C-alpha positions as CSV (number, residue, x, y, z in Angstrom):
1,M,82.5,114.2,125.9
2,R,82.6,110.8,124.4
3,L,80.1,109.7,127.4
4,L,77.5,112.2,126.3
5,Y,78.7,110.6,123.3
6,T,77.6,107.1,124.3
7,L,74.4,108.3,125.9
8,A,73.3,110.2,122.8
9,W,73.4,106.5,120.5
10,W,71.6,104.8,123.5
11,L,68.7,107.0,123.3
12,A,68.9,107.2,119.3
13,L,68.5,104.2,119.3
14,P,65.3,103.2,118.9
15,L,65.0,105.9,116.1
16,V,68.0,104.7,114.3
17,L,65.9,101.2,114.3
18,A,63.1,102.3,113.3
19,R,64.7,103.7,110.0
20,L,66.5,100.8,109.3
21,W,63.1,99.1,109.5
22,L,61.6,101.6,106.5
23,R,64.9,101.7,104.8
24,G,63.9,97.9,104.5
25,R,60.5,98.3,102.5
26,Q,62.7,99.3,99.2
27,E,66.3,97.5,100.4
28,P,65.5,94.0,102.2
29,G,68.5,93.9,102.7
30,Y,68.6,96.6,105.8
31,R,66.1,93.8,108.0
32,Q,68.5,91.3,107.7
33,H,71.5,90.7,110.3
34,W,70.1,92.9,113.0
35,G,71.7,90.9,115.5
36,E,75.4,91.8,114.3
37,R,74.0,95.4,114.4
38,L,73.7,94.9,117.8
39,G,77.0,93.3,118.7
40,F,75.2,90.1,119.2
41,Y,76.9,86.8,117.1
42,P,74.5,83.4,117.2
43,R,77.8,81.4,116.0
44,Q,81.5,80.4,117.0
45,L,83.9,80.9,114.2
46,A,86.0,77.7,113.4
47,P,89.5,78.4,115.3
48,A,92.3,79.9,113.0
49,P,95.7,81.5,113.8
50,A,94.6,85.0,113.6
51,T,92.3,87.1,112.8
52,L,92.3,90.7,110.9
53,W,89.5,93.3,111.1
54,L,88.8,95.5,107.9
55,H,85.8,97.9,107.5
56,A,84.3,99.1,104.5
57,V,81.0,101.2,104.8
58,S,79.3,100.7,101.6
59,V,80.1,99.5,98.1
60,G,83.3,102.7,96.7
61,E,84.9,101.2,100.5
62,T,84.3,97.2,99.7
63,R,85.4,98.0,96.4
64,A,88.5,100.3,97.2
65,A,89.6,97.2,99.6
66,E,89.8,94.8,97.4
67,P,93.5,95.0,96.2
68,L,94.6,95.5,100.2
69,I,92.3,92.6,101.5
70,D,94.0,90.2,98.6
71,A,97.2,91.6,99.4
72,L,96.1,90.7,103.5
73,L,95.6,87.3,102.8
74,A,98.4,87.2,100.5
75,A,100.9,88.6,103.1
76,W,99.9,86.8,106.5
77,P,98.5,83.6,104.5
78,A,97.5,81.6,108.1
79,C,95.3,84.5,109.1
80,R,91.3,85.3,108.4
81,I,89.6,88.5,107.6
82,V,86.5,89.6,109.0
83,L,85.4,92.7,106.9
84,T,82.4,94.2,108.1
85,H,80.2,96.9,106.7
86,M,77.1,99.6,107.4
87,T,75.2,98.9,104.1
88,P,73.4,95.9,102.5
89,T,75.0,97.0,99.2
90,G,78.2,96.9,100.7
91,R,78.1,93.6,102.3
92,A,76.6,92.3,98.5
93,T,79.4,93.7,96.9
94,G,82.0,91.7,99.1
95,K,79.9,88.7,98.9
96,T,81.0,88.7,95.0
97,L,84.2,90.1,94.9
98,F,85.7,88.1,97.9
99,A,83.7,84.7,97.3
100,K,87.1,83.5,95.9
101,H,88.5,83.3,99.0
102,G,86.2,81.2,101.0
103,A,86.4,80.9,104.9
104,R,89.4,83.1,104.5
105,L,87.0,85.9,104.5
106,V,83.6,86.4,106.9
107,Q,81.7,88.9,106.7
108,S,79.5,90.9,109.2
109,Y,77.6,94.5,109.9
110,L,79.8,96.8,112.4
111,P,77.6,97.6,115.6
112,Y,76.5,100.9,116.7
113,D,79.7,102.8,118.2
114,T,77.5,102.5,122.1
115,G,80.7,101.3,123.5
116,A,79.1,97.7,124.7
117,M,78.6,96.8,121.0
118,P,81.7,96.9,119.6
119,A,83.5,95.7,122.9
120,R,81.3,92.1,122.3
121,F,82.5,92.7,118.3
122,I,85.9,92.9,119.9
123,R,85.6,90.1,122.1
124,H,84.0,87.7,119.7
125,F,86.1,88.1,116.7
126,A,89.6,88.6,118.7
127,P,91.1,90.8,116.1
128,R,94.5,91.1,115.7
129,I,94.5,94.8,114.2
130,C,91.6,96.8,113.3
131,I,91.9,98.7,109.8
132,L,89.4,101.2,108.9
133,M,88.7,102.3,105.1
134,E,88.5,106.0,103.9
135,T,87.0,108.3,106.4
136,E,85.6,106.1,109.0
137,V,86.4,106.6,112.5
138,W,84.3,105.7,115.4
139,P,85.1,107.0,118.8
140,N,83.9,104.4,121.0
141,L,85.3,101.9,118.7
142,I,88.5,103.4,118.4
143,H,88.4,103.3,122.5
144,Q,87.7,99.7,122.9
145,C,90.3,98.7,120.3
146,N,92.4,100.4,122.2
147,R,91.3,99.3,125.7
148,Y,91.8,95.5,124.2
149,K,95.4,96.4,122.7
150,V,94.0,96.2,119.0
151,P,95.8,98.7,116.7
152,V,94.0,100.9,114.7
153,V,94.9,101.4,111.0
154,L,93.2,104.2,108.9
155,A,93.8,103.0,105.4
156,N,93.6,104.9,102.1
157,A,92.6,108.0,104.2
158,R,91.1,110.8,102.8
159,L,89.9,114.2,104.2
160,S,88.8,116.9,102.3
161,Q,89.2,120.5,104.3
162,R,85.1,120.6,104.6
163,S,85.0,117.1,106.9
164,L,88.5,118.6,108.9
165,G,86.4,121.4,109.8
166,K,83.3,119.2,110.8
167,A,85.6,116.9,112.9
168,Q,86.9,120.0,114.3
169,R,83.5,121.1,115.5
170,L,83.1,118.2,117.5
171,G,86.2,119.0,119.2
172,Q,87.7,116.7,122.1
173,L,85.8,114.1,121.3
174,I,87.3,113.3,117.7
175,A,90.4,114.8,119.1
176,D,90.5,111.7,121.8
177,A,89.6,109.4,118.9
178,A,92.1,110.6,116.8
179,R,94.3,110.4,119.4
180,G,93.9,106.5,119.6
181,I,94.7,105.8,115.9
182,T,97.8,103.7,115.7
183,L,98.4,104.6,111.6
184,V,97.0,106.4,109.0
185,A,98.1,105.8,105.9
186,A,96.5,108.7,103.2
187,Q,96.4,109.4,99.8
188,T,98.2,112.4,99.2
189,Q,100.3,114.9,101.6
190,D,97.0,117.5,101.5
191,D,95.1,114.4,103.7
192,A,98.1,114.0,105.7
193,E,98.6,117.4,106.8
194,R,95.0,117.9,107.3
195,V,94.4,114.6,109.7
196,R,97.8,115.1,111.2
197,L,95.7,118.6,112.6
198,L,93.0,116.4,114.4
199,G,95.8,114.6,116.5
200,V,96.8,111.9,114.8
201,Q,100.5,111.3,115.3
202,N,101.6,108.4,113.1
203,V,100.6,109.8,109.3
204,V,102.6,108.2,106.4
205,V,101.6,109.1,102.7
206,T,100.9,106.0,100.5
207,G,98.6,107.1,97.6
208,S,95.4,105.9,96.8
209,I,94.5,102.1,97.0
210,K,91.8,102.5,93.9
211,F,94.1,103.0,91.2
212,D,95.4,98.9,92.5
213,V,92.0,97.8,91.8
214,V,92.3,95.3,88.9
215,V,89.5,95.4,86.4
216,P,87.8,91.8,86.4
217,T,88.2,89.8,83.3
218,A,83.9,88.7,83.8
219,A,83.1,92.8,83.8
220,L,85.1,93.2,80.8
221,A,83.3,90.4,79.1
222,T,79.6,91.6,80.5
223,G,80.6,94.9,79.1
224,A,81.6,93.5,75.9
225,A,78.2,91.7,75.8
226,L,76.2,95.6,77.0
227,R,78.2,96.6,74.1
228,A,76.6,94.0,71.6
229,A,73.3,94.9,72.9
230,I,73.1,98.4,72.1
231,G,75.0,98.5,69.0
232,A,77.3,101.1,67.3
233,R,75.6,103.8,69.0
234,P,77.1,106.1,70.7
235,V,77.2,106.0,74.5
236,L,77.2,108.3,77.1
237,L,77.5,107.2,80.3
238,C,76.4,109.1,84.2
239,A,77.5,107.1,86.4
240,S,77.0,107.2,89.6
241,T,74.2,109.9,89.9
242,R,72.8,111.1,93.1
243,E,69.3,113.0,93.7
244,G,68.6,116.1,91.8
245,E,71.5,115.6,89.2
246,E,69.6,113.5,86.7
247,P,67.1,116.5,86.1
248,L,69.8,118.3,85.5
249,I,71.2,115.9,83.1
250,L,67.9,115.5,81.3
251,E,67.2,118.9,81.0
252,A,70.3,119.5,79.2
253,L,70.3,116.4,77.1
254,A,66.9,118.3,76.0
255,R,68.7,121.2,74.6
256,A,72.1,119.7,73.7
257,S,73.2,119.0,69.5
258,L,74.5,115.4,70.4
259,P,74.4,112.9,67.7
260,P,71.2,111.9,67.3
261,D,71.5,108.5,67.9
262,V,73.7,108.6,71.1
263,L,72.2,106.7,74.1
264,L,72.2,108.4,77.5
265,L,73.3,105.0,80.0
266,I,72.4,106.4,83.9
267,V,73.6,104.5,86.9
268,P,72.1,105.8,89.9
269,R,74.3,105.9,92.9
270,H,71.8,104.4,95.3
271,P,69.9,101.4,94.0
272,Q,66.4,102.0,96.2
273,R,66.5,105.5,93.2
274,F,66.0,103.1,91.0
275,D,62.5,103.3,90.2
276,E,62.2,107.0,91.1
277,V,64.7,108.0,88.2
278,E,62.9,105.8,85.7
279,K,59.9,107.6,86.4
280,L,61.7,110.4,86.1
281,V,63.2,109.9,82.4
282,L,59.5,108.7,81.6
283,T,58.1,112.4,82.9
284,H,60.6,114.1,80.1
285,G,59.2,112.2,77.3
286,L,61.8,109.7,76.8
287,S,61.8,106.2,76.0
288,V,63.9,104.5,78.3
289,Q,65.1,100.4,79.0
290,R,66.5,99.1,82.0
291,R,69.6,96.5,82.3
292,S,67.5,94.0,84.6
293,G,65.5,93.6,81.5
294,L,67.7,93.0,79.1
295,A,68.0,88.9,78.8
296,Q,71.0,87.0,77.4
297,D,69.8,87.7,73.4
298,D,68.2,91.0,73.7
299,F,69.4,94.0,72.3
300,V,68.8,98.3,73.0
301,A,66.1,98.7,71.1
302,A,67.4,102.0,68.2
303,D,64.9,104.2,69.6
304,T,65.7,104.0,73.3
305,Q,67.2,107.5,74.4
306,V,68.0,106.6,78.1
307,L,69.0,103.0,79.2
308,L,68.9,103.0,83.4
309,G,72.1,100.9,85.4
310,D,69.8,99.0,87.7
311,S,72.1,96.6,88.4
312,M,74.2,95.8,91.2
313,G,78.2,95.7,91.0
314,E,78.6,95.8,87.7
315,M,79.8,99.8,87.4
316,F,82.8,98.0,85.9
317,A,81.1,96.7,83.1
318,Y,79.3,99.9,82.3
319,Y,82.6,102.2,82.2
320,A,83.7,99.2,79.7
321,A,80.8,99.8,77.3
322,C,80.5,103.3,77.1
323,D,82.3,105.6,74.8
324,C,83.2,108.9,77.1
325,A,82.0,108.9,81.2
326,F,81.0,111.5,83.4
327,V,81.0,110.3,87.2
328,G,78.5,112.0,89.3
329,G,78.0,113.6,92.8
330,S,79.9,116.8,90.9
331,L,77.1,118.5,89.8
332,L,75.6,119.5,92.8
333,P,77.6,120.4,95.9
334,L,78.1,116.7,97.0
335,G,82.1,116.0,96.9
336,G,82.1,113.8,93.8
337,Q,82.7,110.3,93.0
338,N,85.9,107.9,92.1
339,L,87.1,108.7,88.6
340,I,89.7,106.2,88.2
341,E,87.7,103.5,87.6
342,P,87.3,104.6,84.4
343,A,90.3,106.2,83.7
344,A,91.6,102.2,84.5
345,L,89.5,101.3,81.4
346,G,91.0,104.0,79.5
347,K,87.7,105.8,78.5
348,P,87.5,109.9,78.8
349,V,86.3,111.0,81.9
350,L,84.0,114.0,82.5
351,I,83.9,115.3,86.2
352,G,81.4,118.3,87.6
353,P,82.4,121.6,89.7
354,H,82.2,120.1,93.2
355,T,85.2,117.0,93.3
356,F,86.3,118.2,97.2
357,N,86.1,114.6,98.3
358,F,88.5,113.9,95.6
359,A,90.3,117.2,94.6
360,L,93.7,115.7,94.5
361,V,93.2,113.1,92.2
362,T,90.7,114.7,89.9
363,E,93.3,117.8,89.1
364,Q,96.2,115.5,88.3
365,A,93.4,113.7,86.0
366,I,92.8,116.9,84.4
367,T,96.6,117.9,84.1
368,A,97.3,114.6,82.8
369,G,94.6,115.3,80.2
370,G,92.4,112.2,80.9
371,A,89.5,113.8,82.1
372,A,88.0,117.6,81.6
373,R,85.9,119.6,84.1
374,V,82.5,121.1,83.5
375,A,80.8,123.8,84.3
376,D,77.4,122.5,84.5
377,A,75.0,120.1,82.6
378,D,74.9,122.0,79.7
379,A,78.4,122.1,79.9
380,L,78.8,118.6,80.0
381,M,76.6,118.2,77.3
382,A,78.7,120.1,75.1
383,Q,81.7,118.7,75.9
384,A,80.4,115.4,75.5
385,S,79.0,116.1,71.8
386,A,82.1,117.6,70.6
387,L,83.8,114.6,72.3
388,L,81.7,111.8,70.6
389,Q,81.8,113.2,67.1
390,N,85.8,113.7,67.5
391,P,87.1,109.9,67.3
392,A,90.5,111.2,67.0
393,Q,90.0,113.3,70.4
394,L,88.1,110.8,72.0
395,A,90.5,108.2,71.3
396,S,93.5,110.6,72.4
397,M,91.7,112.0,76.0
398,G,90.8,107.9,76.8
399,Q,94.8,106.9,75.9
400,K,95.7,109.8,78.6
401,A,93.0,108.6,81.0
402,L,94.7,104.6,81.2
403,A,98.2,106.0,81.2
404,F,97.7,108.7,84.3
405,A,95.9,105.4,85.9
406,A,98.6,103.4,85.2
407,Q,101.0,106.1,86.9
408,H,99.7,106.2,90.1
409,R,99.5,102.4,91.4
410,G,101.6,100.9,93.8
411,A,99.9,102.2,97.6
412,T,98.9,98.6,97.9
413,P,102.5,97.7,98.9
414,R,103.4,100.8,100.4
415,T,100.2,100.5,102.6
416,I,101.1,96.5,103.7
417,A,105.2,97.8,104.2
418,A,103.5,99.6,107.0
419,I,100.9,97.5,108.4
420,Q,103.7,95.4,108.7
421,A,105.1,96.8,111.9
422,L,102.5,96.5,113.5
423,L,101.9,93.1,112.8
424,P,104.5,90.8,113.2
């Protein structure tokens, strides 16, 4: 099966590279560092006692990895980390988050899973361990790690029932890859049970590292400045919205009885959609400003109905600036997004019906009273209207969200303890 998988990769590679070039029209980062994606590296790194390798595919995984990376560098002070990504936005986020570590952290794109390319990566960087974040399972990469005696850890692992079904349909290919994983640190007991069904032998439950993320002081300052630019108006944030959700939100806004001065702050999950969402807002007859158009001393106009969050790396600032946050990817069957960040900032959280990627943490937040599930976009607007017009309820729900986030911290030291058995 793995040979057929490898052949498929080689046959598809011209199409993959063509798609990469086309995506580069909207995101120029996709046209950079192609050598890394093919397993070629122009220069040797300065010597280091040991290299630890962590893979975080995009923005969400990179932000989630921050407490783990900080803890790894503290626990092994002579080591260096090679941090790999698949997307330019993930790489840019990593550059911002980890500049503080200087030469102790090196970034690269993950090479395509052809077999030869991951092998070249391993020979070049000689990592002592491979740590994959959340759901990344690459059969050839894991095979090459086994071949070169590199332990493979799946950290902060989550596996929904839907994803388990998809993996099981791949049969022996995924079963062999699962057996090649040395350790899985799962977010929940349910995740652990589903991972074991794939054939992984060594599985521990550590909790979600995302609870351990520390809100940067700079992000709080940016959020305060943005809030000052908005003024005293109530702010409903729709964060990490996905394609198809914005029309539902905007149409529901037109039917809703929100406070007349409310500002809808929309932050699409993917930056290539910023222009598309702006046009969509305008076609609904709403006035819009863009975050990128706000200079230091500018203000959001009183008659602006929608503020488009078109900046990267400012999600914490957007959460800090709002009164109530809806977390996207959940109005449509897309699995939802991470609600821990707004909870950690003490913001009431609204979430749609489709949260299968974050099922347990969503239910825990709802049970704790820090989040509420809405059936559709109209229910979202009705719930937001009720909260924004009831300061006492808004504050109470925010305090419960904050307490919920604080209660679940501690996954990072548990993950480090599990990894220490593999790294002398």
